[in-house]
Each structure stands twice: as structure tokens, then as C-alpha cells.
N, C-alpha and C positions, 0 to 999 in steps of 0.2 A: 281590295287588297287581292293579291294573286298568290299561289303558291304552286311550284311544279316539282314533281318528283320524277327523276329517271328521264333526262333527255340530254343528249351530248351538247346542247345549245340552250340551256336552262335560261341562263341570262337573257337570252334574245327573246324566248318565250315570255319571259317576265316582262320584259319592255314592251312587246307588242301587247301583251295583255293589260298592263297598266294604261296603254294609249287607248284602247277600248273603253276603259272605265275614267279617264281625264276629266269628264263631267261631274264626277263626284268629288272633286276638290281641285284647286289651283294654286295652293300655297306652298306645295312642296312635293318631293317624289324620293324614292330609294329603293334599292335592290340589295340583298344581300345572298350571298351563295353559301354551299357548302361544297368545297372541292377536297373530295377525298378526305374528309375530316378537318381541313382548314377552312375557317371561315373569313370571309372577305364582303367588304360592303362599299356601296358609294351612295350619297345621299346630298341633296341639295334644296333651296328652296326655289321656288318658281313653277312653271309648267315643267313635265317631263322631258319636253324637247329641249328646254332650257337647261334642266340640271345635267342632260347627258348630250348637251350640244358637243362637246368633246368627245368623240366616239372611242377615244383611248380609254375613257371610265368603263365602259361598257366591255370592251375587249379584255381588260383586266380581270373581269368577273366570269370567266370562262369555267363553267362548272357543270355537273350534272343534277344539281338539286338548287331550287332558288325560292325566294319569297321576296315580294314586291308591295309597296305601298304608295296610294297616293294620299298626300296629307291635306287636312281640311281642319283650319285651327276653329276650336271650340271655346265659346264662354268669353269671347274677347281676349284671349291669351296670346300673348306676342308670337309671331310666327317665327322663332327662333329654330337654328339648325338643330340644336339639341333635341327637340320634341318631334323631328322628322323621323319616321320609321322607314323600314324596319330598324329596332335597336338591336344590337348585337351584344351578347355576354359571354365573356371566356372565363372559364373556370378550370381548376385542375382536372377534375373528373369529367366534365360535360362542357361544350359549347352550344349556344343556341342563338338564333335570331327570332324576333317576335315582332309580328305586325298585328295591329289592334284597331280596331273601330268601334264606335261608341262612347258611352260615358257611365262612370260608376256613381252610384248616389251614395255610396259609403266609402268613397275613395280617401277623403280627408281624414277620416277616423282611422282607416288602415295604415295610411301613410304615417301619421302621427304614433300608431303603436309599434310600427317598424321601426321608426326613427328612434324611439324610446330604447329599442332592443337593439340599436346600435348601426342599423342599415343606414346606408349613403345613398341618395337620390341624386341623380344628374340630369334629370328632365323632370316634367310635369306629365309625361305619358303613364297611363295606367297600366302598360305594358311592364314597367319596372316594378310595380306593386305585386302583380301576378309572381313575376320571377323571384322577387323577395320571399313571398310566401312560400313558394316550392323549395326553395333552397332551405328553408327554415324547418321545413316539414320533416317528422322523423319517420315517416313511412320508408319501407325498404326498397321500393321501385320508383322510378321517374314517374309512372302512370297513376299509382297510387298517390304520390305526392300532388300530382296535377289535380287529380279530381278532389282531394281535400282542400285544395287550396281555392278550387273554381267553386266550391260549396260556400266559401266565405265572401264571395263578390256579389255584390247586388246592383242591378240596375240592366242598362241595354248594352250588350257587348258582344264582338265576334271577335275571336285570335286565329290567326296562322303562325304555328310554331315549326320551326325548321331546327331540328337536332341532328346529331351526327350520324343517327341511325334511322329517322324518321320524320314524316311530315304529319302534322296534327292541325285539323281543324275544328274550331269550337264555337258553340251557339248556345246563348244565355238561354234561361229556362222560360223565355217567353218568346223567343225568335223574334225579336223586333226588326231584325234586318236578315235576309236569306243569307245563306253561305252555302254555294253549289259546287258540284264536283262533276268531271269529266274525264274522259279516256281518249287518247291517241292510240289505237292499237298497234298501229305499224311498228311503233317504237316502244310499246309498253309504258306509256307516260301517264301519269295521273296529274289532273289539273283542278285546283281548288280556285273560287273566284266568287267574288261578291255579287256579279251579275251573270247571268248565261250568256251575255253578249259577248262578254270576254272569253268564256269557252268555244262560242261560234267562230270568235275572230282568229282562234289558235287552230283552227281545223278539227278540234276535237267533238267527241259526240257527248252530249248531256247525259248524265248517268242518274242523278238524283240531287236531294237537297240534304243537309245535317239538320236534323230536326232539333225542337227546343230540349235543352238539358242534354244534348249528346256532342260527342266529338268522334271525328273519324281518323284512325290511323292508318297512315300510308306507309309501307316498307318495301322492301325488295321481294317480300313474300306476298303481297297483295294488300287489300284493303279490310279494314274492321272497323265497323260501327260499334262505339261503346256508349254508356251512360253514366252521367256523374250525378243527376239528379231527377228523382221520379216525381217530385211535385212541379209539375209545369203548366203552363196554360198559355195556348197560342195567343199572340198579339202582334201580328204584322203591322209594321209602320204604314198607316194608309198614306202617306206622303210619299212612299217609294212610288206607288201606283199614281198618283196625282202629278208629281213633279220630279223627283231625283233620279228615277231610273231611265234607261235609253229606251225607246219604244221597242226596239227588237229584243228586249230582255223579256223573261217569263219568271213570275214568282208564283208558287202554289199551284203551277199548271195553267195560269192566266196570263196571257200576252198582254204586255203593258200598253201598246197602242189601241189595243181592243177594249181594254177598261177604261181608257180616256175617251175611246169615242162614244162609248156606252155611258160615261158620265156627261157627256155633251148632248146627248139624247134626252137623258134625264132632266138636265137642265133647260132645255128647249120646252119639256113639259111642263115643268113646275115654274119657270120663269120665262114665259114667251114674250116675244116682242115682234108681233105680227106686222107692224107697220114700218119697220125698217126696211132698208133697201138692199142690206148685205150683211153677211158675217165675215168678220176678220178675227183670226186668231194671233196670239201673242207669240212669236217665233222663241224657241222652237217647241217648248214642252206644251204648249196649248194648240197645237194645228191639229193634232188626233182629234182633240175635244171639239175644236170650231167645225171640224168637218160634220162630227155627229150633229151638232147644233144646227148646221144649216141642212142636213139631210132631213131631221124630223122636222123642223120649222118650214120646210120647201122655200127658204131663202137662198139666193146664190151665194157661194162661197167665193171671196176674192183674196188676193194676196195685195193688202193695203200697207202691210208693214214688212220692212226688209231688214233682217239682221246682219250685222257685220259678223263674219262667223270666227273672226279672229280674236273676238272680245267675250271674254268669260262669264259666267253667272254674276249679275249684279248682287243678288241676295246674298252670295258669298261673300262680297266685299266687307273687311272689318269695320269701316268706319262710314257714317252717313254721308260725308262730303264725297268720299270715293264711290258710294253707290250711286249718288246722284251725276256723278260725272259718268259713272258707266254706263247708265239709262241715255245720256246725251249721245254718246260715242257709237253704241251698240245697235241703235234702232232708228229708223227713219222711215217716213210715210211716204207712199207712193201717190202724190197729189194728183196725177190722173185718175186714179181710181177713186180715191175719197173724196175730192172736191164737191162740193154741194150735196153729198149723201148723208143719208141717217144710217149709222152704222151700229151693228151689236159687235162689241168688242170682246170676244172670250178669253179669260185668263183662268190659270190653274190655282190661284191662291192669292191672298193679300196678307203679307205679312206686317212691315211696316207702313205701306202706303206710298213709299217714295215711286216705284215703278209705275204704279196705277197713276198716279196724279200725273207722272210726266209723259207718260204715252198718251191721256188723253188732250193733254196740251199739244204734244206733235200732231195729233190727227185735227185737232181745230185749227192749229196754225196752217196746216195743209189744206184747210177749206172744208172740213168736214161741217156737216150742218147740224147733226146730232150725233151724241156717242152714248150709247146704252151699255153698261158694263155687266157683264155676267161672269160669275165664277164658279169653276166646276167644284168646288168643294165648300163646307160649311166657314162661316167667319172663324178665323184662329184667334181664340179667345185665351187660350192659357199657354203657359211657358212649356217647352220640351225639354226633359233633363236627361233623356236617354241618348243623346247624340246629334242633336239638331242645334244650330245655333240660334235658338230661341227660348234664352234661358231667363230674360227678365219681362216682367209684364210691362214696363214702359215704353218696351219697344213695339208692343202689339197693338196697332190701331184699333182692331176691333174689341180690344179689351177697355178702351178707354173712350171710343166714341160710339153712338148708336148708328144704325144703318143709314138713317136720315142725316145725321151730322157728317158722315162718311161720304155720301152722296155730294153734299155742299163742298166739302174739302176737294174732292176729286173733280167738282164741276162737270159733272155728267148728267144726262136726263133722266136716267134711272139706273138703279144698282140691285142686282138680284144674286143671291147666294143659293147653291144647291143645298137641300137638307141633309140631315146626318143619315135618315133613312134612304135617300137617294143615293148617298154615295156609298153607303153598304150594298144597297141592291146593284148599282151601277159597276162595282168593282166584281163583285159577284163572287166571294169566297164562301165556302160552306163548312168551316170547321165547327166542332161543337164547343163553342166559347162564345163570350159575350162579343156583339157585333160581328158574329161569324168569323170570329178568329182575326179582327182588325183592332188595332190600337188607336182610338180616338181622342187620345187623352188631350191633344191641342185644341180640339173643338169641345169636348164636355166636362174636361176636368178630371176624368177618372184614370188613374196611373196604375196599370196592371203590376208594376213591380214595387209600387209605393213611392214616396217622394225621399225617404231617408234623411239625409243630412239638410236637405232643402225644404223641409216642413215647415220650421219656423218662420224662414223669409218669405215662402209662399203664402202663409195666413197672414203676416203681417202687411203684405203688398196687396192684396184682393181689393179690386175695383167694385163699386156697385153693380157693374155689369157682370162681372165675373161671379159675386155672390148670388145673383139673381138664376143665372145659368146652373150654378151649384145646387139651388133649392129646387130648381126645376127638375133636374136630373138625380135628386136625391142624394148627391155626393157630398153632401154637407158633413 
């Protein structure tokens, strides 16, 4: 997400900011603007460049204030245009555009309650739930209505709201995902962004982060941080460091590239492979970790896999068939490097196992003698309910297969994962909270915001592997 307040080309800044955030989703994109109190927007499905291929669409959005969103389909929902944000709402006394990321764990019950009161929904976006709550609240000011409405939301969520008079950035009480802000002093412009790389891309100076349970209000008079929830517990999503974020972004003062390199070093200590000839990283999110593994182990780092940069994340593809096709077309082996060699293949994570199995096949088809798979995160054994498309247990190979069984499925010579302790230490956060302020729910089954509406289904579908992990971690 991106938000721009006070720039004569706010729509252009939103576009360039979203371009820096394209890795966060490839299903759709949209930009909404406030043009002297008149709201306009344009959105579409596909990559940002596809949505705005006709440059006239962007030119028609010329304004001083804007909000933009890269769309990422969650929980297998179809990628319909109606779900692509930002969503724009027009009322007699107020207009607003709302961009949202994450997922509510009480969204269905809130939606049912609102519908029974007469609310009409036109999308599956949680942004609509928040807007209906705001409009039905009896408080006398917008900010009090907003605060009361936010208190009713449970789960992982960030919002950027653009109104006629202000720009709001909102973070959930656990701060599962960062929301940063920066300034362009020459034009007195404020930028809100999901990652600091977008702030840097716009030539803005990073100013700070919106903390758990707080929201930032930006107006022509300046910025003000406010609190809507005092009962907070920091639980930054560890996968932001492991996989999702760009290497040049910073979360909680920690550079993502440096964190990934540290994870690679930790992995080399915990799961060494001294007999290998070289280390290869899976492009692009695992390259930092692979260099750390190579440095720590004293093995040479080589470019044994090449990625077609014009193909997106296969992890985000909505079906198994599309993911398998995506792996085949996006990565190829460098035969002259890998032929006859024993290789340590470093990857960041294993979700369904599709990519790992295919990559090992690609390397062995190119002549690799051995492939030793090393993963810079623990096995992903539990679903994510806070905004990552890993919501069902049957998708997760580590929840259904032992590590020995996975090794056979992948056809690799050995398989090693980083420990939970190694992950926490390698990332290096230092908050006074469980796991130093990291959310490790997909690894250990502890959900900082609870399970909400997902509790019954979660318990009903627990596998023997998951039950054992919950007993070991005392999360039964």
C-alpha cells in the first residue's frame, strides 16, 4: 500500500511507489485520489504496468492526495475486480478511499451482523466492513468513529484511508506488518508505505513506523500519532524478513538483506554440508541467505540458477497447476556450473513443496551429482490466518510429511531446516514480547491475535505432526 499527502503529482508518486511494491502481489492494482474534494479512482487486474498500460488512466487521476494498493488474492478467493483496492465510498457528508492489507479473523461474523442491520456489500474486502462500522457508529467525530470501529476488528490488518481532509495510516494491535512513513521536505509531502523501499524509491526520507494499536493522521497542519488500542503485543510476521519483503527494506530498524544473510549463516552452523562443492541460492529471495551460508561454511557461492525476471512469485499463483507451470518457466539451471557437482541449494521456505521438488529436478537434469536442500526457516506446519495465503493445513507439506518423507518426495540427498531459535536470533529483533517480537505462528501454532472464526476448523483438521508440535510447545 502507498499513501501520498500533498504533492502536485500525487497520482504519479502513488504509481512509482506501487511499482516498488509489486513483489507483494500480482493479482491487481489500483489508485484513488482526492482532487480538491472530488474522489476519482482506477483499478484493474494483473500487474501494475498492465493495469495502467493506457497512460491516460493515470493522467485522469491528477491530484494532490492519493492512495494506492497492490492486490494479493487471499484464501483462494477469485481475483474479481470488485475486490481490488483501493475502494472508494461516496456519502453525502464524506468521501473516502480505503486500502487494506491483511485478514480479519472475525470478518464473517461482523459482515453477518452488518448485513442483518441492512448493510449492503459489493466486495469481499475487509475495507468495506470497516467503513460500514464507521458509518453506523454514533460518535460525534470521524476519528472517534474510527477508533471505536477499529476496536471491533480482530486479526492482522493495516489500513490507509484517504478522506477529504486527511490521510490515515492504521496498524493492528500486534503490528503483524509494518506501515512506515516518510517525508519529502522540498514539497512538504508525506508518504505512507508498506515497505521502506517504496519511501526510498520516491526520494523521501524515512521518518518512522506506525506502532501496534496506533494510527497516524496527516493533514495540511502536519502529522499526529494517535492510539486506538492500549492492549498491544508486538508480533512482526517473521516471513516478512524471510521471504516477502524486498532486500533493501528495513523493518524495526533491521535491514532485510542483512537479516537474511544472518539466517544463512545460522543455517550453515546448524545444518552444515562440508562435503558439497558449492552453494547456490534460489533467485531472488534466497540469494542473501545463500551468500551467508557460503561465507560461514567456507564454500564457494555460484550462480547455478537463473530467474526470468518477468515472471512473478509462483507461491502467489492461485492453483497447483499454475504454480507448477510457473516454476518451469521462471527458473533454469546453468549446466556449465552445476554439472557433476555436489550442491547446497539454499531456499527461504517450503510451503507446498512444488517449487523445491521442481528445482531439484531441474538441477539434476542439468547434471548435478547431488543436491542438499537447506531452508532458512523452520518447517511451515501451521496455516496463516492474518493475511498470507496459507490458510489450509492440507496445503502445507510439512504438516503432512516428516522431514525424512519430504526428503524422499523432493529426491534430494539431504534436507535441513533452520531452528526456531536460529530464526529468532538470526533476524535480531529485541522487543519485550514472545520470540523477541516475532510472529512464528506458521512454525509453532501460537497465534498472537487468536484464531477467531477459524478455531473450529483449525482444531478439526490438525494432523499428527501438528498435534505433536503443539504438545511440545505447550500450545495445546
